N, CA, C and O of each residue as an XYZ file, in Angstrom:
400
protein
N     199.864    107.168     36.897
C     199.445    107.601     38.222
C     199.254    106.378     39.112
O     198.667    105.383     38.687
N     199.743    106.450     40.325
C     199.628    105.336     41.259
C     198.250    105.317     41.908
O     197.626    106.360     42.105
N     197.788    104.116     42.238
C     196.555    104.001     43.009
C     196.860    104.326     44.459
O     197.848    103.858     45.025
N     196.006    105.122     45.038
C     196.169    105.494     46.433
C     195.104    104.771     47.246
O     193.921    104.795     46.904
N     195.536    104.133     48.318
C     194.602    103.453     49.214
C     194.460    104.278     50.480
O     195.441    104.582     51.158
N     193.240    104.627     50.780
C     192.960    105.362     52.009
C     192.631    104.320     53.076
O     191.824    103.418     52.849
N     193.256    104.453     54.224
C     193.151    103.445     55.275
C     191.699    103.119     55.615
O     191.357    101.947     55.768
N     190.832    104.135     55.738
C     189.462    103.837     56.156
C     188.673    103.076     55.095
O     187.583    102.578     55.376
N     189.211    102.980     53.876
C     188.551    102.201     52.825
C     188.947    100.719     52.849
O     188.343     99.906     52.150
N     189.959    100.367     53.649
C     190.357     98.968     53.770
C     189.268     98.179     54.485
O     188.536     98.725     55.310
N     189.167     96.915     54.173
C     188.182     96.046     54.821
C     188.601     95.774     56.261
O     189.767     95.504     56.548
N     187.627     95.851     57.155
C     187.860     95.570     58.571
C     187.817     94.055     58.756
O     186.760     93.442     58.608
N     188.949     93.453     59.075
C     189.030     91.996     59.190
C     188.156     91.452     60.314
O     187.832     90.264     60.319
N     187.766     92.302     61.269
C     186.923     91.862     62.379
C     185.431     91.919     62.040
O     184.598     91.440     62.810
N     185.095     92.506     60.886
C     183.692     92.660     60.502
C     183.238     91.462     59.672
O     183.802     91.190     58.612
N     182.227     90.750     60.148
C     181.746     89.543     59.470
C     181.047     89.841     58.150
O     180.848     88.937     57.339
N     180.668     91.105     57.922
C     179.980     91.463     56.679
C     180.938     91.957     55.598
O     180.512     92.263     54.485
N     182.227     92.036     55.921
C     183.221     92.455     54.935
C     183.205     93.941     54.631
O     183.610     94.358     53.546
N     182.737     94.746     55.581
C     182.665     96.186     55.366
C     184.009     96.856     55.639
O     184.871     96.308     56.325
N     184.159     98.048     55.085
C     185.373     98.833     55.331
C     185.304     99.436     56.734
O     184.249     99.460     57.369
N     186.466     99.927     57.205
C     186.499    100.584     58.516
C     185.498    101.738     58.555
O     184.796    101.918     59.550
N     185.432    102.520     57.478
C     184.517    103.666     57.450
C     183.060    103.203     57.487
O     182.243    103.797     58.190
N     182.730    102.157     56.742
C     181.364    101.643     56.758
C     180.965    101.170     58.152
O     179.841    101.401     58.597
N     181.882    100.515     58.827
C     181.622    100.054     60.197
C     181.436    101.250     61.127
O     180.487    101.284     61.910
N     182.338    102.230     61.044
C     182.268    103.398     61.923
C     181.019    104.237     61.675
O     180.465    104.805     62.616
N     180.565    104.325     60.424
C     179.382    105.127     60.114
C     178.111    104.525     60.723
O     177.109    105.221     60.887
N     178.154    103.243     61.053
C     177.013    102.585     61.709
C     177.000    102.829     63.217
O     175.983    102.611     63.875
N     178.131    103.281     63.761
C     178.205    103.549     65.199
C     177.402    104.813     65.511
O     177.393    105.769     64.737
N     176.734    104.793     66.655
C     175.935    105.949     67.052
C     176.664    106.777     68.097
O     177.566    106.296     68.783
N     176.251    108.030     68.199
C     176.746    108.894     69.273
C     175.980    108.513     70.531
O     174.750    108.534     70.535
N     176.681    108.171     71.580
C     176.045    107.745     72.823
C     175.913    108.857     73.853
O     175.279    108.672     74.891
N     176.505    110.004     73.573
C     176.367    111.173     74.442
C     175.483    112.169     73.702
O     175.732    112.470     72.534
N     174.465    112.675     74.363
C     173.493    113.532     73.689
C     173.906    115.009     73.707
O     174.704    115.449     74.534
N     173.332    115.743     72.767
C     173.537    117.188     72.704
C     173.126    117.806     74.032
O     172.128    117.399     74.627
N     173.879    118.773     74.492
C     173.559    119.476     75.730
C     174.072    118.815     76.984
O     173.973    119.388     78.069
N     174.627    117.602     76.860
C     175.167    116.910     78.039
C     176.380    117.649     78.583
O     177.207    118.162     77.828
N     176.470    117.693     79.898
C     177.663    118.225     80.557
C     178.663    117.079     80.663
O     178.344    116.008     81.179
N     179.876    117.317     80.167
C     180.900    116.271     80.180
C     182.187    116.819     80.781
O     182.436    118.025     80.778
N     182.988    115.909     81.292
C     184.306    116.274     81.822
C     185.353    115.710     80.887
O     185.320    114.527     80.550
N     186.282    116.553     80.468
C     187.378    116.145     79.590
C     188.488    115.504     80.407
O     188.450    115.523     81.637
N     189.465    114.943     79.733
C     190.599    114.280     80.396
C     191.347    115.203     81.336
O     191.973    114.737     82.287
N     191.294    116.513     81.087
C     192.028    117.458     81.930
C     191.177    118.033     83.061
O     191.609    118.953     83.755
N     189.953    117.490     83.251
C     189.086    117.912     84.338
C     188.164    119.070     84.014
O     187.316    119.433     84.829
N     188.314    119.652     82.839
C     187.459    120.766     82.436
C     186.074    120.231     82.087
O     185.948    119.193     81.438
N     185.040    120.942     82.519
C     183.667    120.548     82.216
C     183.068    121.494     81.176
O     183.094    122.714     81.337
N     182.539    120.915     80.122
C     181.937    121.663     79.022
C     180.677    120.941     78.560
O     180.402    119.818     78.982
N     179.921    121.593     77.696
C     178.698    121.005     77.158
C     178.924    120.492     75.744
O     179.701    121.063     74.979
N     178.232    119.400     75.407
C     178.260    118.882     74.040
C     177.369    119.775     73.188
O     176.172    119.902     73.449
N     177.966    120.403     72.151
C     177.211    121.314     71.296
C     177.119    120.826     69.851
O     176.402    121.421     69.047
N     177.834    119.752     69.511
C     177.753    119.225     68.151
C     178.178    117.761     68.140
O     179.138    117.372     68.806
N     177.446    116.958     67.371
C     177.784    115.551     67.157
C     178.439    115.466     65.788
O     177.797    115.721     64.769
N     179.715    115.110     65.765
C     180.500    115.136     64.537
C     181.036    113.748     64.213
O     180.768    112.783     64.929
N     181.791    113.661     63.134
C     182.469    112.420     62.758
C     183.838    112.745     62.196
O     184.040    113.775     61.552
N     184.775    111.844     62.454
C     186.112    111.939     61.899
C     186.041    111.532     60.423
O     184.997    111.078     59.956
N     187.132    111.690     59.697
C     187.137    111.337     58.278
C     186.904    109.846     58.056
O     186.510    109.441     56.963
N     187.141    109.028     59.076
C     186.897    107.584     58.960
C     185.531    107.198     59.534
O     185.233    106.013     59.685
N     184.700    108.199     59.855
C     183.354    107.932     60.343
C     183.227    107.757     61.844
O     182.118    107.571     62.345
N     184.332    107.811     62.575
C     184.288    107.650     64.027
C     183.479    108.786     64.657
O     183.730    109.951     64.353
N     182.509    108.473     65.532
C     181.757    109.535     66.199
C     182.666    110.406     67.073
O     183.466    109.898     67.859
N     182.527    111.719     66.920
C     183.279    112.693     67.701
C     182.317    113.738     68.253
O     181.162    113.818     67.834
N     182.805    114.535     69.197
C     181.987    115.547     69.858
C     182.707    116.888     69.869
O     183.926    116.953     70.023
N     181.927    117.966     69.702
C     182.440    119.323     69.892
C     181.855    119.850     71.187
O     180.688    119.610     71.496
N     182.676    120.574     71.947
C     182.297    121.047     73.280
C     182.409    122.558     73.373
O     183.175    123.186     72.642
N     181.629    123.134     74.291
C     181.652    124.583     74.486
C     181.167    124.887     75.903
O     180.414    124.109     76.488
N     181.600    126.016     76.444
C     181.152    126.435     77.770
C     179.699    126.901     77.752
O     179.014    126.852     78.774
N     179.233    127.350     76.592
C     177.860    127.822     76.436
C     177.006    126.717     75.818
O     177.165    126.387     74.642
N     176.118    126.158     76.597
C     175.268    125.043     76.158
C     174.427    125.405     74.933
O     174.063    124.526     74.153
N     174.122    126.672     74.761
C     173.255    127.113     73.668
C     174.007    127.538     72.409
O     173.381    127.932     71.425
N     175.332    127.464     72.425
C     176.149    127.865     71.274
C     176.271    126.678     70.311
O     177.309    126.019     70.248
N     175.199    126.420     69.569
C     175.147    125.223     68.719
C     175.102    125.526     67.227
O     174.941    124.606     66.426
N     175.239    126.780     66.834
C     175.127    127.153     65.424
C     176.489    127.068     64.745
O     177.469    127.647     65.214
N     176.535    126.339     63.636
C     177.766    126.238     62.844
C     177.940    127.496     62.004
O     176.959    128.091     61.558
N     179.185    127.899     61.791
C     179.434    129.043     60.920
C     179.179    128.675     59.467
O     178.645    129.479     58.702
N     179.560    127.461     59.087
C     179.286    126.956     57.740
C     179.366    125.439     57.786
O     179.946    124.875     58.714
N     178.796    124.780     56.800
C     178.766    123.314     56.780
C     180.184    122.754     56.852
O     181.061    123.150     56.085
N     180.392    121.837     57.774
C     181.704    121.208     57.923
C     182.631    121.935     58.883
O     183.668    121.399     59.275
N     182.263    123.152     59.261
C     183.103    123.919     60.175
C     182.291    124.318     61.393
O     181.178    124.830     61.272
N     182.852    124.083     62.554
C     182.169    124.459     63.783
C     182.422    125.912     64.134
O     183.159    126.612     63.440
N     181.826    126.343     65.183
C     182.010    127.674     65.726
C     183.426    127.773     66.291
O     183.943    126.794     66.830
N     184.051    128.928     66.177
C     185.429    129.078     66.671
C     185.516    128.975     68.191
O     186.604    128.771     68.729
N     184.384    129.112     68.896
C     184.373    128.962     70.345
C     184.282    127.516     70.791
O     184.304    127.226     71.987
N     184.181    126.610     69.834
C     184.046    125.193     70.160
C     185.412    124.543     70.288
O     186.362    124.923     69.603
N     185.499    123.565     71.166
C     186.670    122.704     71.263
C     186.246    121.396     70.601
O     185.359    120.709     71.108
N     186.861    121.045     69.487
C     186.372    119.954     68.643
C     187.258    118.711     68.701
O     188.426    118.766     69.085
N     186.653    117.585     68.303
C     187.415    116.373     68.077
C     187.544    115.418     69.246
O     188.499    114.643     69.298
N     186.614    115.450     70.183
C     186.683    114.555     71.340
C     186.000    113.229     71.032
O     184.881    113.202     70.519
N     186.674    112.138     71.345
C     186.059    110.819     71.219
C     185.261    110.520     72.482
O     185.478    111.136     73.525
N     184.348    109.583     72.380
C     183.519    109.226     73.527
C     184.367    108.744     74.706
O     184.063    109.045     75.861
N     185.418    108.004     74.413
C     186.264    107.459     75.470
C     187.028    108.509     76.251
O     187.507    108.238     77.352
N     187.148    109.715     75.690
C     187.886    110.768     76.380
C     186.975    111.671     77.210
O     187.437    112.635     77.820
N     185.670    111.355     77.230
C     184.711    112.183     77.943
C     183.984    111.393     79.024
O     183.718    110.201     78.867
N     183.666    112.069     80.120
C     182.884    111.467     81.196
C     181.623    112.316     81.348
O     181.703    113.519     81.595
N     180.476    111.690     81.201
C     179.207    112.403     81.359
C     178.996    112.696     82.838
O     179.134    111.810     83.682
N     178.662    113.944     83.144
C     178.426    114.375     84.521
C     176.931    114.317     84.796
O     176.142    114.978     84.121
N     176.549    113.529     85.785
C     175.154    113.416     86.187
C     174.883    114.475     87.230
O     175.386    114.401     88.352
N     174.079    115.473     86.853
C     173.828    116.593     87.758
C     172.927    116.203     88.934
O     172.798    116.961     89.896
N     172.311    115.032     88.857
C     171.440    114.582     89.950
C     172.192    113.854     91.051
O     171.632    113.573     92.111
N     173.460    113.549     90.802
C     174.262    112.844     91.816
C     174.781    113.813     92.851
O     175.184    114.924     92.504
N     174.783    113.425     94.112
C     175.393    114.302     95.130
C     176.898    114.336     94.969
O     177.511    113.352     94.553
N     177.483    115.460     95.295
C     178.941    115.618     95.150
C     179.632    115.168     96.414
O     180.859    115.220     96.499
């Protein structure tokens, strides 16, 4: 049987502590809070209803039109009404206190 190397288990050459990509990503925090109104790349505005992670530990967000729809159907699976898998860079937090 061949050894299989999973990319996120490789050492991150930019990390001075010699950690893997996943170890580095798991230390990253979610900077957008639950319930925040965000705008997606396509201009749609939704609420953050779940703070998730990709298989490599990268922080991700699940969004929904209903701010209170935060219950998972089962561990590891979000609600079918959620739009999942958004990275922080693809979202813009909408400040409701700013004038339009």
